[in-house]
N, C-alpha and C positions, 0 to 999 in steps of 0.2 A: 182173755177169751180169744182163741184163735179165729172163730168163724164169726166173730162180730160184724166183719164186713159184709158178710152174707145175710145179716139181719136176723142172727140167732142169738138168743140169750144164753146166759150160762148154763140154765137148767135144760134148755132145748139141745145145747151142745153135748152136754153130758149124755142125756137120753139118746139122742141120735148116734153119738158114738158107740154106745152100748149095743144098740140095734145093729149097727153096721158090723159089730164084731161077732154077735151072736146069732145074727139071721133073723130070729123070730122070737118074741117074748110077750108076756102079758104085763099089764100095767103094775100089779102087785109085785112080780118079780123084778121089774124094773126099778121100782121104788126101793127095794131092799138092796139091789146091788149098787144104785147111786147114792144111797144115803138120804133120800128125800122123803117127803111125806107122800102118801098116796094121792092127796090133793095137788100138790105141786108136781107131781109126775103126771097126772091126768091132764092138768093144764098144759103142761110141755107137750104132750102127746097131741092133744087138740090144736095146739098151735103149729106143731110140725105138720099135721094132717093138712091144715088150711094152706101150707106152703108147698104141699105137694111132696114132702120130704118123707112121710112115713104113709104106709098103706095099712089100714086096719081090716082084719077080717070080719065076716059078718056074724061069727061066733055062735053059740057059747062054746067054749070060753073064747073071749075076743082076745085075739093076738094082733101085734103089730109087727110090720116088717119094714126095714128101712128102704126106701127108693135108692136106686143106683147114684153114687156121688156124681160121677161124670155127667149124668143125664139131669139130676136135680139141683146138685149144688153149684158146679162151675158155671153155669150161666147167670145164676145169681151174683157169683163173685165178679163175673165179668162186668154186669150192670153196675155194680158197687163201684168198681175199679174205674170205670167210665164216669160215672157220677163224681168220684174223688177227684179225678183229672180235671174234669169241668169245674169243680168248686175250687181246685187250687188255681186253676188259669183266672177266675174271677176274682179270687182273693189278691193274686198279683196284680190284675188290673186296678183294683181298689186301693192297694198299696201306692202304685205308681200315681194315681189320681191324688191321693192324699198328700204324697210328698210334693207333687208339682202345685198343689193348693198352697201348702205350708209355704214353699219358696216364693210363691207370688206374694204372699201376705206378710212373710216375715225374712228380711234380708239376711238375718243371722243364719238361715237355712242355706243360703248361698255362699256366704263370705265370713269366715271366723278370723279375727285378728289374734296372731300369735307374737308375744313379746319376750325377747330374752333368747339367748343362745342355747340354754338348757331345754326350754320349751319347743324351740325348733328341732333340736336334735331328737327329743322324744317324738315329735310327729314325724320326722324323717324316718325314723326307725319303724313306727306304726304303719305308715303308708306301705314300706316294703314287706312286713311281715303279713300285711293284708292282701298284698298284690296278688292276682290270680294269672294274669296273662303276661302284662308288659309293664315295664318301667322306663320312661323317657328322662333324660337327665342332661342338664347344661352344668359343666364343671368349669369354674373360673378360679384364677389364682388366689392365694392367700385365703385358707378356709375361714369361715365365720363360726360354724358350729360343729362339723365333723371333720377331723384331720384326714387327709389322704392315708389310705391304708387301714383305718378304724372301723371301716364300714363292713362289719361282718353279717350284716343282715342282707347285704348283696350276695355273698357267697351261699347262704342259706336258701336265698329265693331262686338263684340260679340252679341249686341242686333239686329244688322241687319243680323245675320246669319253667319258671318265669323269664321271660326274655328281657335283656337290658340292652337299650341303645343310648349309649352316652357319647355326647359331643364336649371334647375338651378345648379351652382356649389355649392358644400358643403360650401365654404366659404361665400356664398352669404348669408347663413342664420345667419351668425355672425353680419351683418349690423342691426343697430337699427330698429325696426319695420318690418324686412323683413318677418318673418313668418306670421304675421298678414295680410300684403299685399298679399302674396301667398294665403292664406285662402280666402280673398276676391275675388282673381282672379279666384280661383276653384270654389267658389260659383257662380259667374257669369258665369261659362262655359268653364273657361280655363282647358285645358288638361295638367297638370304638371308632370313632372318627375325630378329627381336628380340624379347628377353623381358627383363622387368625385373631378375630375378636367374637365375644358372644354379649348380647346386650344386657343379660341379667342371670342371675342364679335360678335354677327351675327344676322342680322335679314333679313328673306327672305319674300317677299309678292309674293303670288300666284305662287311660284316656277319660276318667270319671271324677278324679280329684287332683288338684295341683296345689304345690306349695312355692310361693315366690316373695320376693321382698317387696314390701310396701315402701319402707324407708330404709335406704341401704344402711347397714351398720359397718362399722369398721372391722378390720380383720380380727383374728382371735387375739385378745389381751387389750384391745382397743378399749377405751371407756364408753364408746358408743355402742349400746345394745341394739341388736337388729330386731327391726318390727317386720313380720312377715304375715302373709294371708293364705289361708286354706280356702280354696274356691272349688265349688262343686258345679253340677251340671247347670251352665249358663252360657250366654254368648261370650262371656269373658274366658271361661275354660275353652271354648272352640277356638277363641282368637290364640290363646297360648299354645295349643296343640299344633294350630297351623303355622305359627311361628317356630316351632320346634321342627316341623316337617320341612320348613322352607330351609333352615340352617343345615339340618341333616343331608337335605338333597345336594348341597354344594360343598358340604365338608369332604375332608381326605381320609379315607378308609385306614385304619391303623391295624396292621396284621403281624404276625410273628414270622420272622424269616427262618432260614434253616439253622442259624445259630441261636435261635430264641430270642432274639431282639427284636423291637418294634420296627417294622418297615412302614414307610409313609413320614417319618420325621428326618428332617436333615440333621448335621452334626451340631446345629444350635438348638435342637429341640423343636423347631418350627415345622409345619406341614411342608413337607418337601416333594409332594407329587400332586397330581390331580385325580379326581373321579374319573373313572372309565368314560362316562357321559361326556365330561368337560374335556378330557383329553382327545376324544374324537372330534367334538366341536372345534377345538382350537386348531387342531390339524386341518379341518376343512377351511377354517377362517384364513389361516396362514397360506392355505394354497390358493385363495382368491375366490372361493366360493361365496355367493351371496347369501344374505341372512335367509331369504325366503326359500332358496335352494336346500340350505343347510337344514331348515325347519322340515321341509318336505322329506328329505333324506333319512333324518333322524326320527321322524314322526313325532316332532315336537310342535308346539305353537311357535309363531315368529316372536311373540312376546316372551317366552320362556328362553329362547335362543338370545335374545338381547339381553335378558336379565341375567342369564349365566356369563354372558361376556363381560357385562358390567361388573359382576362379582369378581371374575377373574383379574379384571383391570384394577380394582381396588385392592385386591390381595397383591398384586404385583407391583402397586404404586405407580400405575401407568395412566396418564392423561389422555392418550389416544390409542387407537388399536394398533397403530405401527409401533408405539412403544411396548405394548403388550405382547407383540411379536418377538421384539428385541429381548425383553424380560425372559419370556418364555424360553427362547434359546439360551440365554444366560444361566437360567435355573435348571435346565435339563427337562423342562416340561414337554418338549417335542420329541 
């Protein structure tokens, strides 16, 4: 029934449609055309008249005429649509409340333990297939479940508009074929960066569900099976997202140069440059600008400036800021 949202039954919709097409008709003629009994037709006409959708004549013979649909029908449809929207919002609220209640009373709704490489691989594929907006990823060296270059789900997700932000650990580029696989990902639309070290393996879909190791298993082929966890909306998930954002902020962007090679890596496959913000900050630091002035000029907090400087020191293996300046000059960071 097309007009069910307007509150019409199947009989009422059939009778009203005939009246709109014919202009005016009697109950007996309408019953014959609709294939309904006289009683059902008269019942439908009485219901339509009560809804101001038909106007009966005084008769005899008593004839019925349809009220204009734009005047009589569209307002009813709008009220029904508004009521449906309200019901959908209320249903969504109840669903959220139910899920929140279940999470509070059942830890299994928050965290699911996944054992074994095959189960991990299946969950990584499902996360990507279900992602709508964004995938966040930490890639460490020596794969556990999904070899570099075998993640076809990424290319499918990129093709349907899912954003990928991936941070690669420096040692990752030592794996055979790793650089070529990163080049392929960047060409497909992946936004890639590199960091000296990553604290763990991690994948986060739409900032709503994450998978990460609970017990670190060995690399592929090791007798140690990985034990990982799926974690959903919780403080733990927020902490994992914040951890990713922290590393992403300080990681070196990897881009394709004119030759189609990755820029941002040195000859050894290590991050060979600085993020633009860190490059500016380091230039000011070497020029002798105080932390407070750097923070003001770059519109950062003083704590962020100090944290970025400390991160660059760790990356350069420098114990002091003077050593950082020397290492930055040697590495071509300035």
